[in-house]
C-alpha atoms as a printed R data frame, in Angstrom:
    type eleno elety resid chain resno        x      y       z
1   ATOM     1    CA   MET     A     1 -120.676 63.582 -31.644
2   ATOM     2    CA   ILE     A     2 -123.709 65.338 -29.826
3   ATOM     3    CA   VAL     A     3 -123.870 62.201 -27.070
4   ATOM     4    CA   ARG     A     4 -120.286 63.541 -26.425
5   ATOM     5    CA   LYS     A     5 -121.357 66.935 -26.112
6   ATOM     6    CA   LEU     A     6 -124.000 66.157 -24.440
7   ATOM     7    CA   ARG     A     7 -122.620 64.384 -21.885
8   ATOM     8    CA   LEU     A     8 -119.022 67.052 -21.491
9   ATOM     9    CA   GLN     A     9 -121.908 69.639 -20.773
10  ATOM    10    CA   ARG     A    10 -123.529 67.390 -18.282
11  ATOM    11    CA   GLY     A    11 -120.104 66.760 -16.802
12  ATOM    12    CA   TRP     A    12 -120.603 63.325 -16.558
13  ATOM    13    CA   SER     A    13 -118.246 59.877 -17.411
14  ATOM    14    CA   GLN     A    14 -118.572 57.841 -20.290
15  ATOM    15    CA   GLU     A    15 -119.206 55.883 -17.396
16  ATOM    16    CA   GLN     A    16 -121.413 57.758 -15.555
17  ATOM    17    CA   LEU     A    17 -123.436 58.033 -18.534
18  ATOM    18    CA   ALA     A    18 -123.184 53.856 -19.145
19  ATOM    19    CA   GLN     A    19 -124.389 53.981 -15.836
20  ATOM    20    CA   LEU     A    20 -127.787 55.818 -16.278
21  ATOM    21    CA   SER     A    21 -128.627 55.160 -19.755
22  ATOM    22    CA   GLY     A    22 -128.282 51.364 -18.208
23  ATOM    23    CA   LEU     A    23 -125.677 50.821 -21.453
24  ATOM    24    CA   SER     A    24 -122.729 49.153 -21.016
25  ATOM    25    CA   THR     A    25 -119.582 51.489 -21.294
26  ATOM    26    CA   ARG     A    26 -118.127 50.214 -24.353
27  ATOM    27    CA   THR     A    27 -121.165 50.757 -26.209
28  ATOM    28    CA   VAL     A    28 -120.968 54.405 -24.889
29  ATOM    29    CA   GLN     A    29 -117.587 54.467 -26.592
30  ATOM    30    CA   ARG     A    30 -118.685 52.962 -29.911
31  ATOM    31    CA   ILE     A    31 -121.610 55.557 -30.033
32  ATOM    32    CA   GLU     A    32 -119.641 58.817 -29.169
33  ATOM    33    CA   ARG     A    33 -117.083 57.332 -31.587
34  ATOM    34    CA   GLY     A    34 -120.415 57.782 -34.766
35  ATOM    35    CA   GLN     A    35 -120.863 53.941 -34.985
36  ATOM    36    CA   SER     A    36 -124.523 52.853 -35.455
37  ATOM    37    CA   ALA     A    37 -126.565 52.575 -32.201
38  ATOM    38    CA   GLY     A    38 -129.705 49.856 -31.708
39  ATOM    39    CA   LEU     A    39 -132.911 51.710 -31.358
40  ATOM    40    CA   GLU     A    40 -133.400 50.854 -27.969
41  ATOM    41    CA   SER     A    41 -129.776 52.669 -27.020
42  ATOM    42    CA   MET     A    42 -130.790 56.545 -28.905
43  ATOM    43    CA   LYS     A    43 -133.717 56.111 -27.011
44  ATOM    44    CA   SER     A    44 -131.874 55.117 -23.239
45  ATOM    45    CA   LEU     A    45 -130.142 57.932 -24.063
46  ATOM    46    CA   ALA     A    46 -132.682 60.571 -24.902
47  ATOM    47    CA   ALA     A    47 -134.444 59.780 -22.194
48  ATOM    48    CA   VAL     A    48 -131.266 60.705 -19.831
49  ATOM    49    CA   PHE     A    49 -130.810 63.637 -21.818
50  ATOM    50    CA   GLU     A    50 -133.991 64.230 -21.494
51  ATOM    51    CA   ILE     A    51 -134.713 65.368 -25.586
52  ATOM    52    CA   GLU     A    52 -136.213 63.959 -28.198
53  ATOM    53    CA   LEU     A    53 -134.977 60.501 -29.859
54  ATOM    54    CA   THR     A    54 -135.032 63.170 -33.708
55  ATOM    55    CA   GLN     A    55 -132.260 64.859 -31.859
56  ATOM    56    CA   LEU     A    56 -130.141 62.139 -31.289
57  ATOM    57    CA   GLN     A    57 -130.120 61.280 -34.212
58  ATOM    58    CA   GLN     A    58 -129.593 64.512 -36.378
59  ATOM    59    CA   GLU     A    59 -132.924 65.799 -37.538
60  ATOM    60    CA   ASN     A    60 -133.800 68.684 -37.698
61  ATOM    61    CA   PRO     A    61 -135.861 69.225 -33.960
62  ATOM    62    CA   MET     A    62 -138.975 71.422 -34.265
63  ATOM    63    CA   ASP     A    63 -137.165 73.800 -31.371
64  ATOM    64    CA   SER     A    64 -134.468 76.011 -32.732
65  ATOM    65    CA   GLN     A    65 -133.515 77.081 -28.940
66  ATOM    66    CA   THR     A    66 -132.958 72.940 -28.280
67  ATOM    67    CA   GLN     A    67 -131.059 72.502 -32.152
68  ATOM    68    CA   ALA     A    68 -128.822 74.896 -31.244
69  ATOM    69    CA   SER     A    69 -127.242 73.309 -27.955
70  ATOM    70    CA   THR     A    70 -127.599 69.546 -29.275
71  ATOM    71    CA   GLN     A    71 -125.731 70.288 -32.993
72  ATOM    72    CA   VAL     A    72 -121.819 70.490 -32.852
73  ATOM    73    CA   SER     A    73 -120.263 73.065 -34.895
74  ATOM    74    CA   THR     A    74 -117.280 72.603 -36.450
75  ATOM    75    CA   GLU     A    75 -115.163 74.460 -34.421
76  ATOM    76    CA   GLU     A    76 -116.390 72.363 -31.386
77  ATOM    77    CA   GLN     A    77 -115.797 69.156 -33.713
78  ATOM    78    CA   ALA     A    78 -111.914 70.555 -33.718
79  ATOM    79    CA   ALA     A    79 -111.505 71.395 -29.925
80  ATOM    80    CA   ILE     A    80 -113.470 67.914 -28.580
81  ATOM    81    CA   GLU     A    81 -110.363 66.370 -31.059
82  ATOM    82    CA   TYR     A    82 -107.648 68.488 -30.069
83  ATOM    83    CA   VAL     A    83 -108.469 67.130 -26.458
84  ATOM    84    CA   ARG     A    84 -108.890 63.829 -27.305
85  ATOM    85    CA   GLY     A    85 -105.084 63.919 -29.164
86  ATOM    86    CA   ILE     A    86 -103.869 66.079 -26.223
87  ATOM    87    CA   LYS     A    87 -105.886 62.804 -23.836
88  ATOM    88    CA   ASP     A    88 -104.147 60.375 -25.777
89  ATOM    89    CA   PHE     A    89 -100.298 62.286 -25.484
90  ATOM    90    CA   TYR     A    90 -100.748 61.580 -21.950
91  ATOM    91    CA   THR     A    91 -102.071 58.185 -22.085
92  ATOM    92    CA   HIS     A    92  -98.921 57.060 -24.479
93  ATOM    93    CA   LEU     A    93  -96.430 59.100 -22.079
94  ATOM    94    CA   SER     A    94  -97.764 57.773 -18.724
95  ATOM    95    CA   THR     A    95  -97.504 54.368 -19.959
96  ATOM    96    CA   TYR     A    96  -93.804 54.978 -21.220
97  ATOM    97    CA   VAL     A    97  -93.038 56.023 -18.052
98  ATOM    98    CA   LEU     A    98  -94.790 52.929 -16.481
99  ATOM    99    CA   VAL     A    99  -93.439 50.289 -18.641
100 ATOM   100    CA   VAL     A   100  -89.829 52.016 -18.611
101 ATOM   101    CA   SER     A   101  -89.361 52.050 -15.580
102 ATOM   102    CA   ALA     A   102  -90.461 48.699 -14.630
103 ATOM   103    CA   LEU     A   103  -88.297 47.590 -17.911
104 ATOM   104    CA   PHE     A   104  -85.161 49.551 -15.466
105 ATOM   105    CA   VAL     A   105  -86.362 47.116 -12.100
106 ATOM   106    CA   LEU     A   106  -86.076 44.007 -14.224
107 ATOM   107    CA   ASN     A   107  -83.113 45.347 -15.925
108 ATOM   108    CA   TYR     A   108  -81.236 45.462 -13.172
109 ATOM   109    CA   TRP     A   109  -82.852 42.252 -11.145
110 ATOM   110    CA   THR     A   110  -81.381 40.249 -13.816
111 ATOM   111    CA   ASN     A   111  -78.235 41.304 -15.262
112 ATOM   112    CA   PRO     A   112  -76.913 45.135 -13.640
113 ATOM   113    CA   GLY     A   113  -73.750 45.136 -15.600
114 ATOM   114    CA   TYR     A   114  -75.285 45.606 -18.643
115 ATOM   115    CA   ILE     A   115  -78.366 48.540 -18.524
116 ATOM   116    CA   TRP     A   116  -80.869 47.059 -21.550
117 ATOM   117    CA   ALA     A   117  -83.160 49.012 -20.902
118 ATOM   118    CA   TRP     A   118  -81.895 52.178 -21.884
119 ATOM   119    CA   TRP     A   119  -82.010 50.922 -25.543
120 ATOM   120    CA   THR     A   120  -86.440 50.882 -25.055
121 ATOM   121    CA   ALA     A   121  -86.288 53.744 -23.130
122 ATOM   122    CA   LEU     A   122  -84.841 55.402 -26.053
123 ATOM   123    CA   GLY     A   123  -86.040 53.596 -28.934
124 ATOM   124    CA   TRP     A   124  -90.336 54.208 -27.518
125 ATOM   125    CA   GLY     A   125  -88.992 57.785 -26.596
126 ATOM   126    CA   ILE     A   126  -88.326 58.447 -29.905
127 ATOM   127    CA   GLY     A   127  -92.209 58.032 -30.780
128 ATOM   128    CA   VAL     A   128  -93.535 59.984 -27.919
129 ATOM   129    CA   VAL     A   129  -91.526 63.031 -28.532
130 ATOM   130    CA   SER     A   130  -92.636 62.374 -32.280
131 ATOM   131    CA   HIS     A   131  -95.782 62.185 -30.676
132 ATOM   132    CA   ALA     A   132  -95.637 65.248 -28.454
133 ATOM   133    CA   LEU     A   133  -94.968 67.001 -31.299
134 ATOM   134    CA   ALA     A   134  -97.782 65.832 -33.887
135 ATOM   135    CA   VAL     A   135 -100.099 67.032 -31.038
136 ATOM   136    CA   PHE     A   136  -98.981 70.209 -30.045
137 ATOM   137    CA   GLU     A   137  -97.640 71.076 -33.469
138 ATOM   138    CA   VAL     A   138  -94.695 71.693 -32.843
139 ATOM   139    CA   PHE     A   139  -93.743 72.022 -36.357
140 ATOM   140    CA   ASN     A   140  -96.100 72.180 -38.241
141 ATOM   141    CA   LEU     A   141  -94.817 70.791 -41.872
142 ATOM   142    CA   PHE     A   142  -98.053 68.499 -43.133
143 ATOM   143    CA   GLY     A   143 -100.955 70.577 -41.490
144 ATOM   144    CA   ALA     A   144 -104.025 72.243 -42.666
145 ATOM   145    CA   ASP     A   145 -102.646 74.518 -44.691
146 ATOM   146    CA   TRP     A   146 -100.046 72.316 -46.974
147 ATOM   147    CA   GLU     A   147 -103.286 69.690 -46.678
148 ATOM   148    CA   LYS     A   148 -104.722 73.029 -48.220
149 ATOM   149    CA   LYS     A   149 -102.281 73.644 -51.048
150 ATOM   150    CA   GLN     A   150 -101.565 69.812 -51.975
151 ATOM   151    CA   ILE     A   151 -106.071 69.773 -52.784
152 ATOM   152    CA   GLU     A   152 -105.579 73.207 -54.609
153 ATOM   153    CA   LYS     A   153 -102.459 71.703 -57.085
154 ATOM   154    CA   ARG     A   154 -103.930 68.881 -57.558
155 ATOM   155    CA   LEU     A   155 -107.642 70.450 -58.527
156 ATOM   156    CA   GLY     A   156 -105.967 73.623 -60.743
157 ATOM   157    CA   ARG     A   157 -107.912 75.414 -58.861
158 ATOM   158    CA   LYS     A   158 -108.819 77.196 -55.018
159 ATOM   159    CA   LEU     A   159 -110.935 75.117 -52.562
C-alpha cells in the first residue's frame, strides 16, 4: 500500500512507475497488491521515490514527518479500496457493453430471425447490476455493520 500511495501522490500510472524504476509493469502491480518483492526491486522503487529502503519495508524511519507521509492510514486504505472497486465495476461495465454489442452484431449477421443475444445480455446484465449494487452499496445487507454484529454474536461480547 505504501508504494501505491507514493505513486498516487505523484500522479504516476503503474506504467510510468515501471518505466522510471526499470521494473516491469507486472512487478509494480504485484508489489502494490502486497506480494513480496526482491531487494533489488525495492531498492529501485526507493530510489525513484527518493526515500530510504526501510520506509518501503514499513519499518519505522527516524524522521517522523517522512513517516507520516508514507504510512497508509486505515481511512486512506478504505478509500483506496473503494476507488479500486469503482474502477473494477467500470471495467466490468465497459467489457459488458463491448461484448454484448459484438454478440448482437454477430447475431444479426448469422441469424437475424431469432435474437439469441438477448439471453447473454440478460444473464450477464444481472451480474453487472449485482456488481453495481455491491460497489455503490445501494443495499448494504451484508456490510460491515452486519459482519460486526455476527462476530459479536459468535464471541458473546462487544468488539
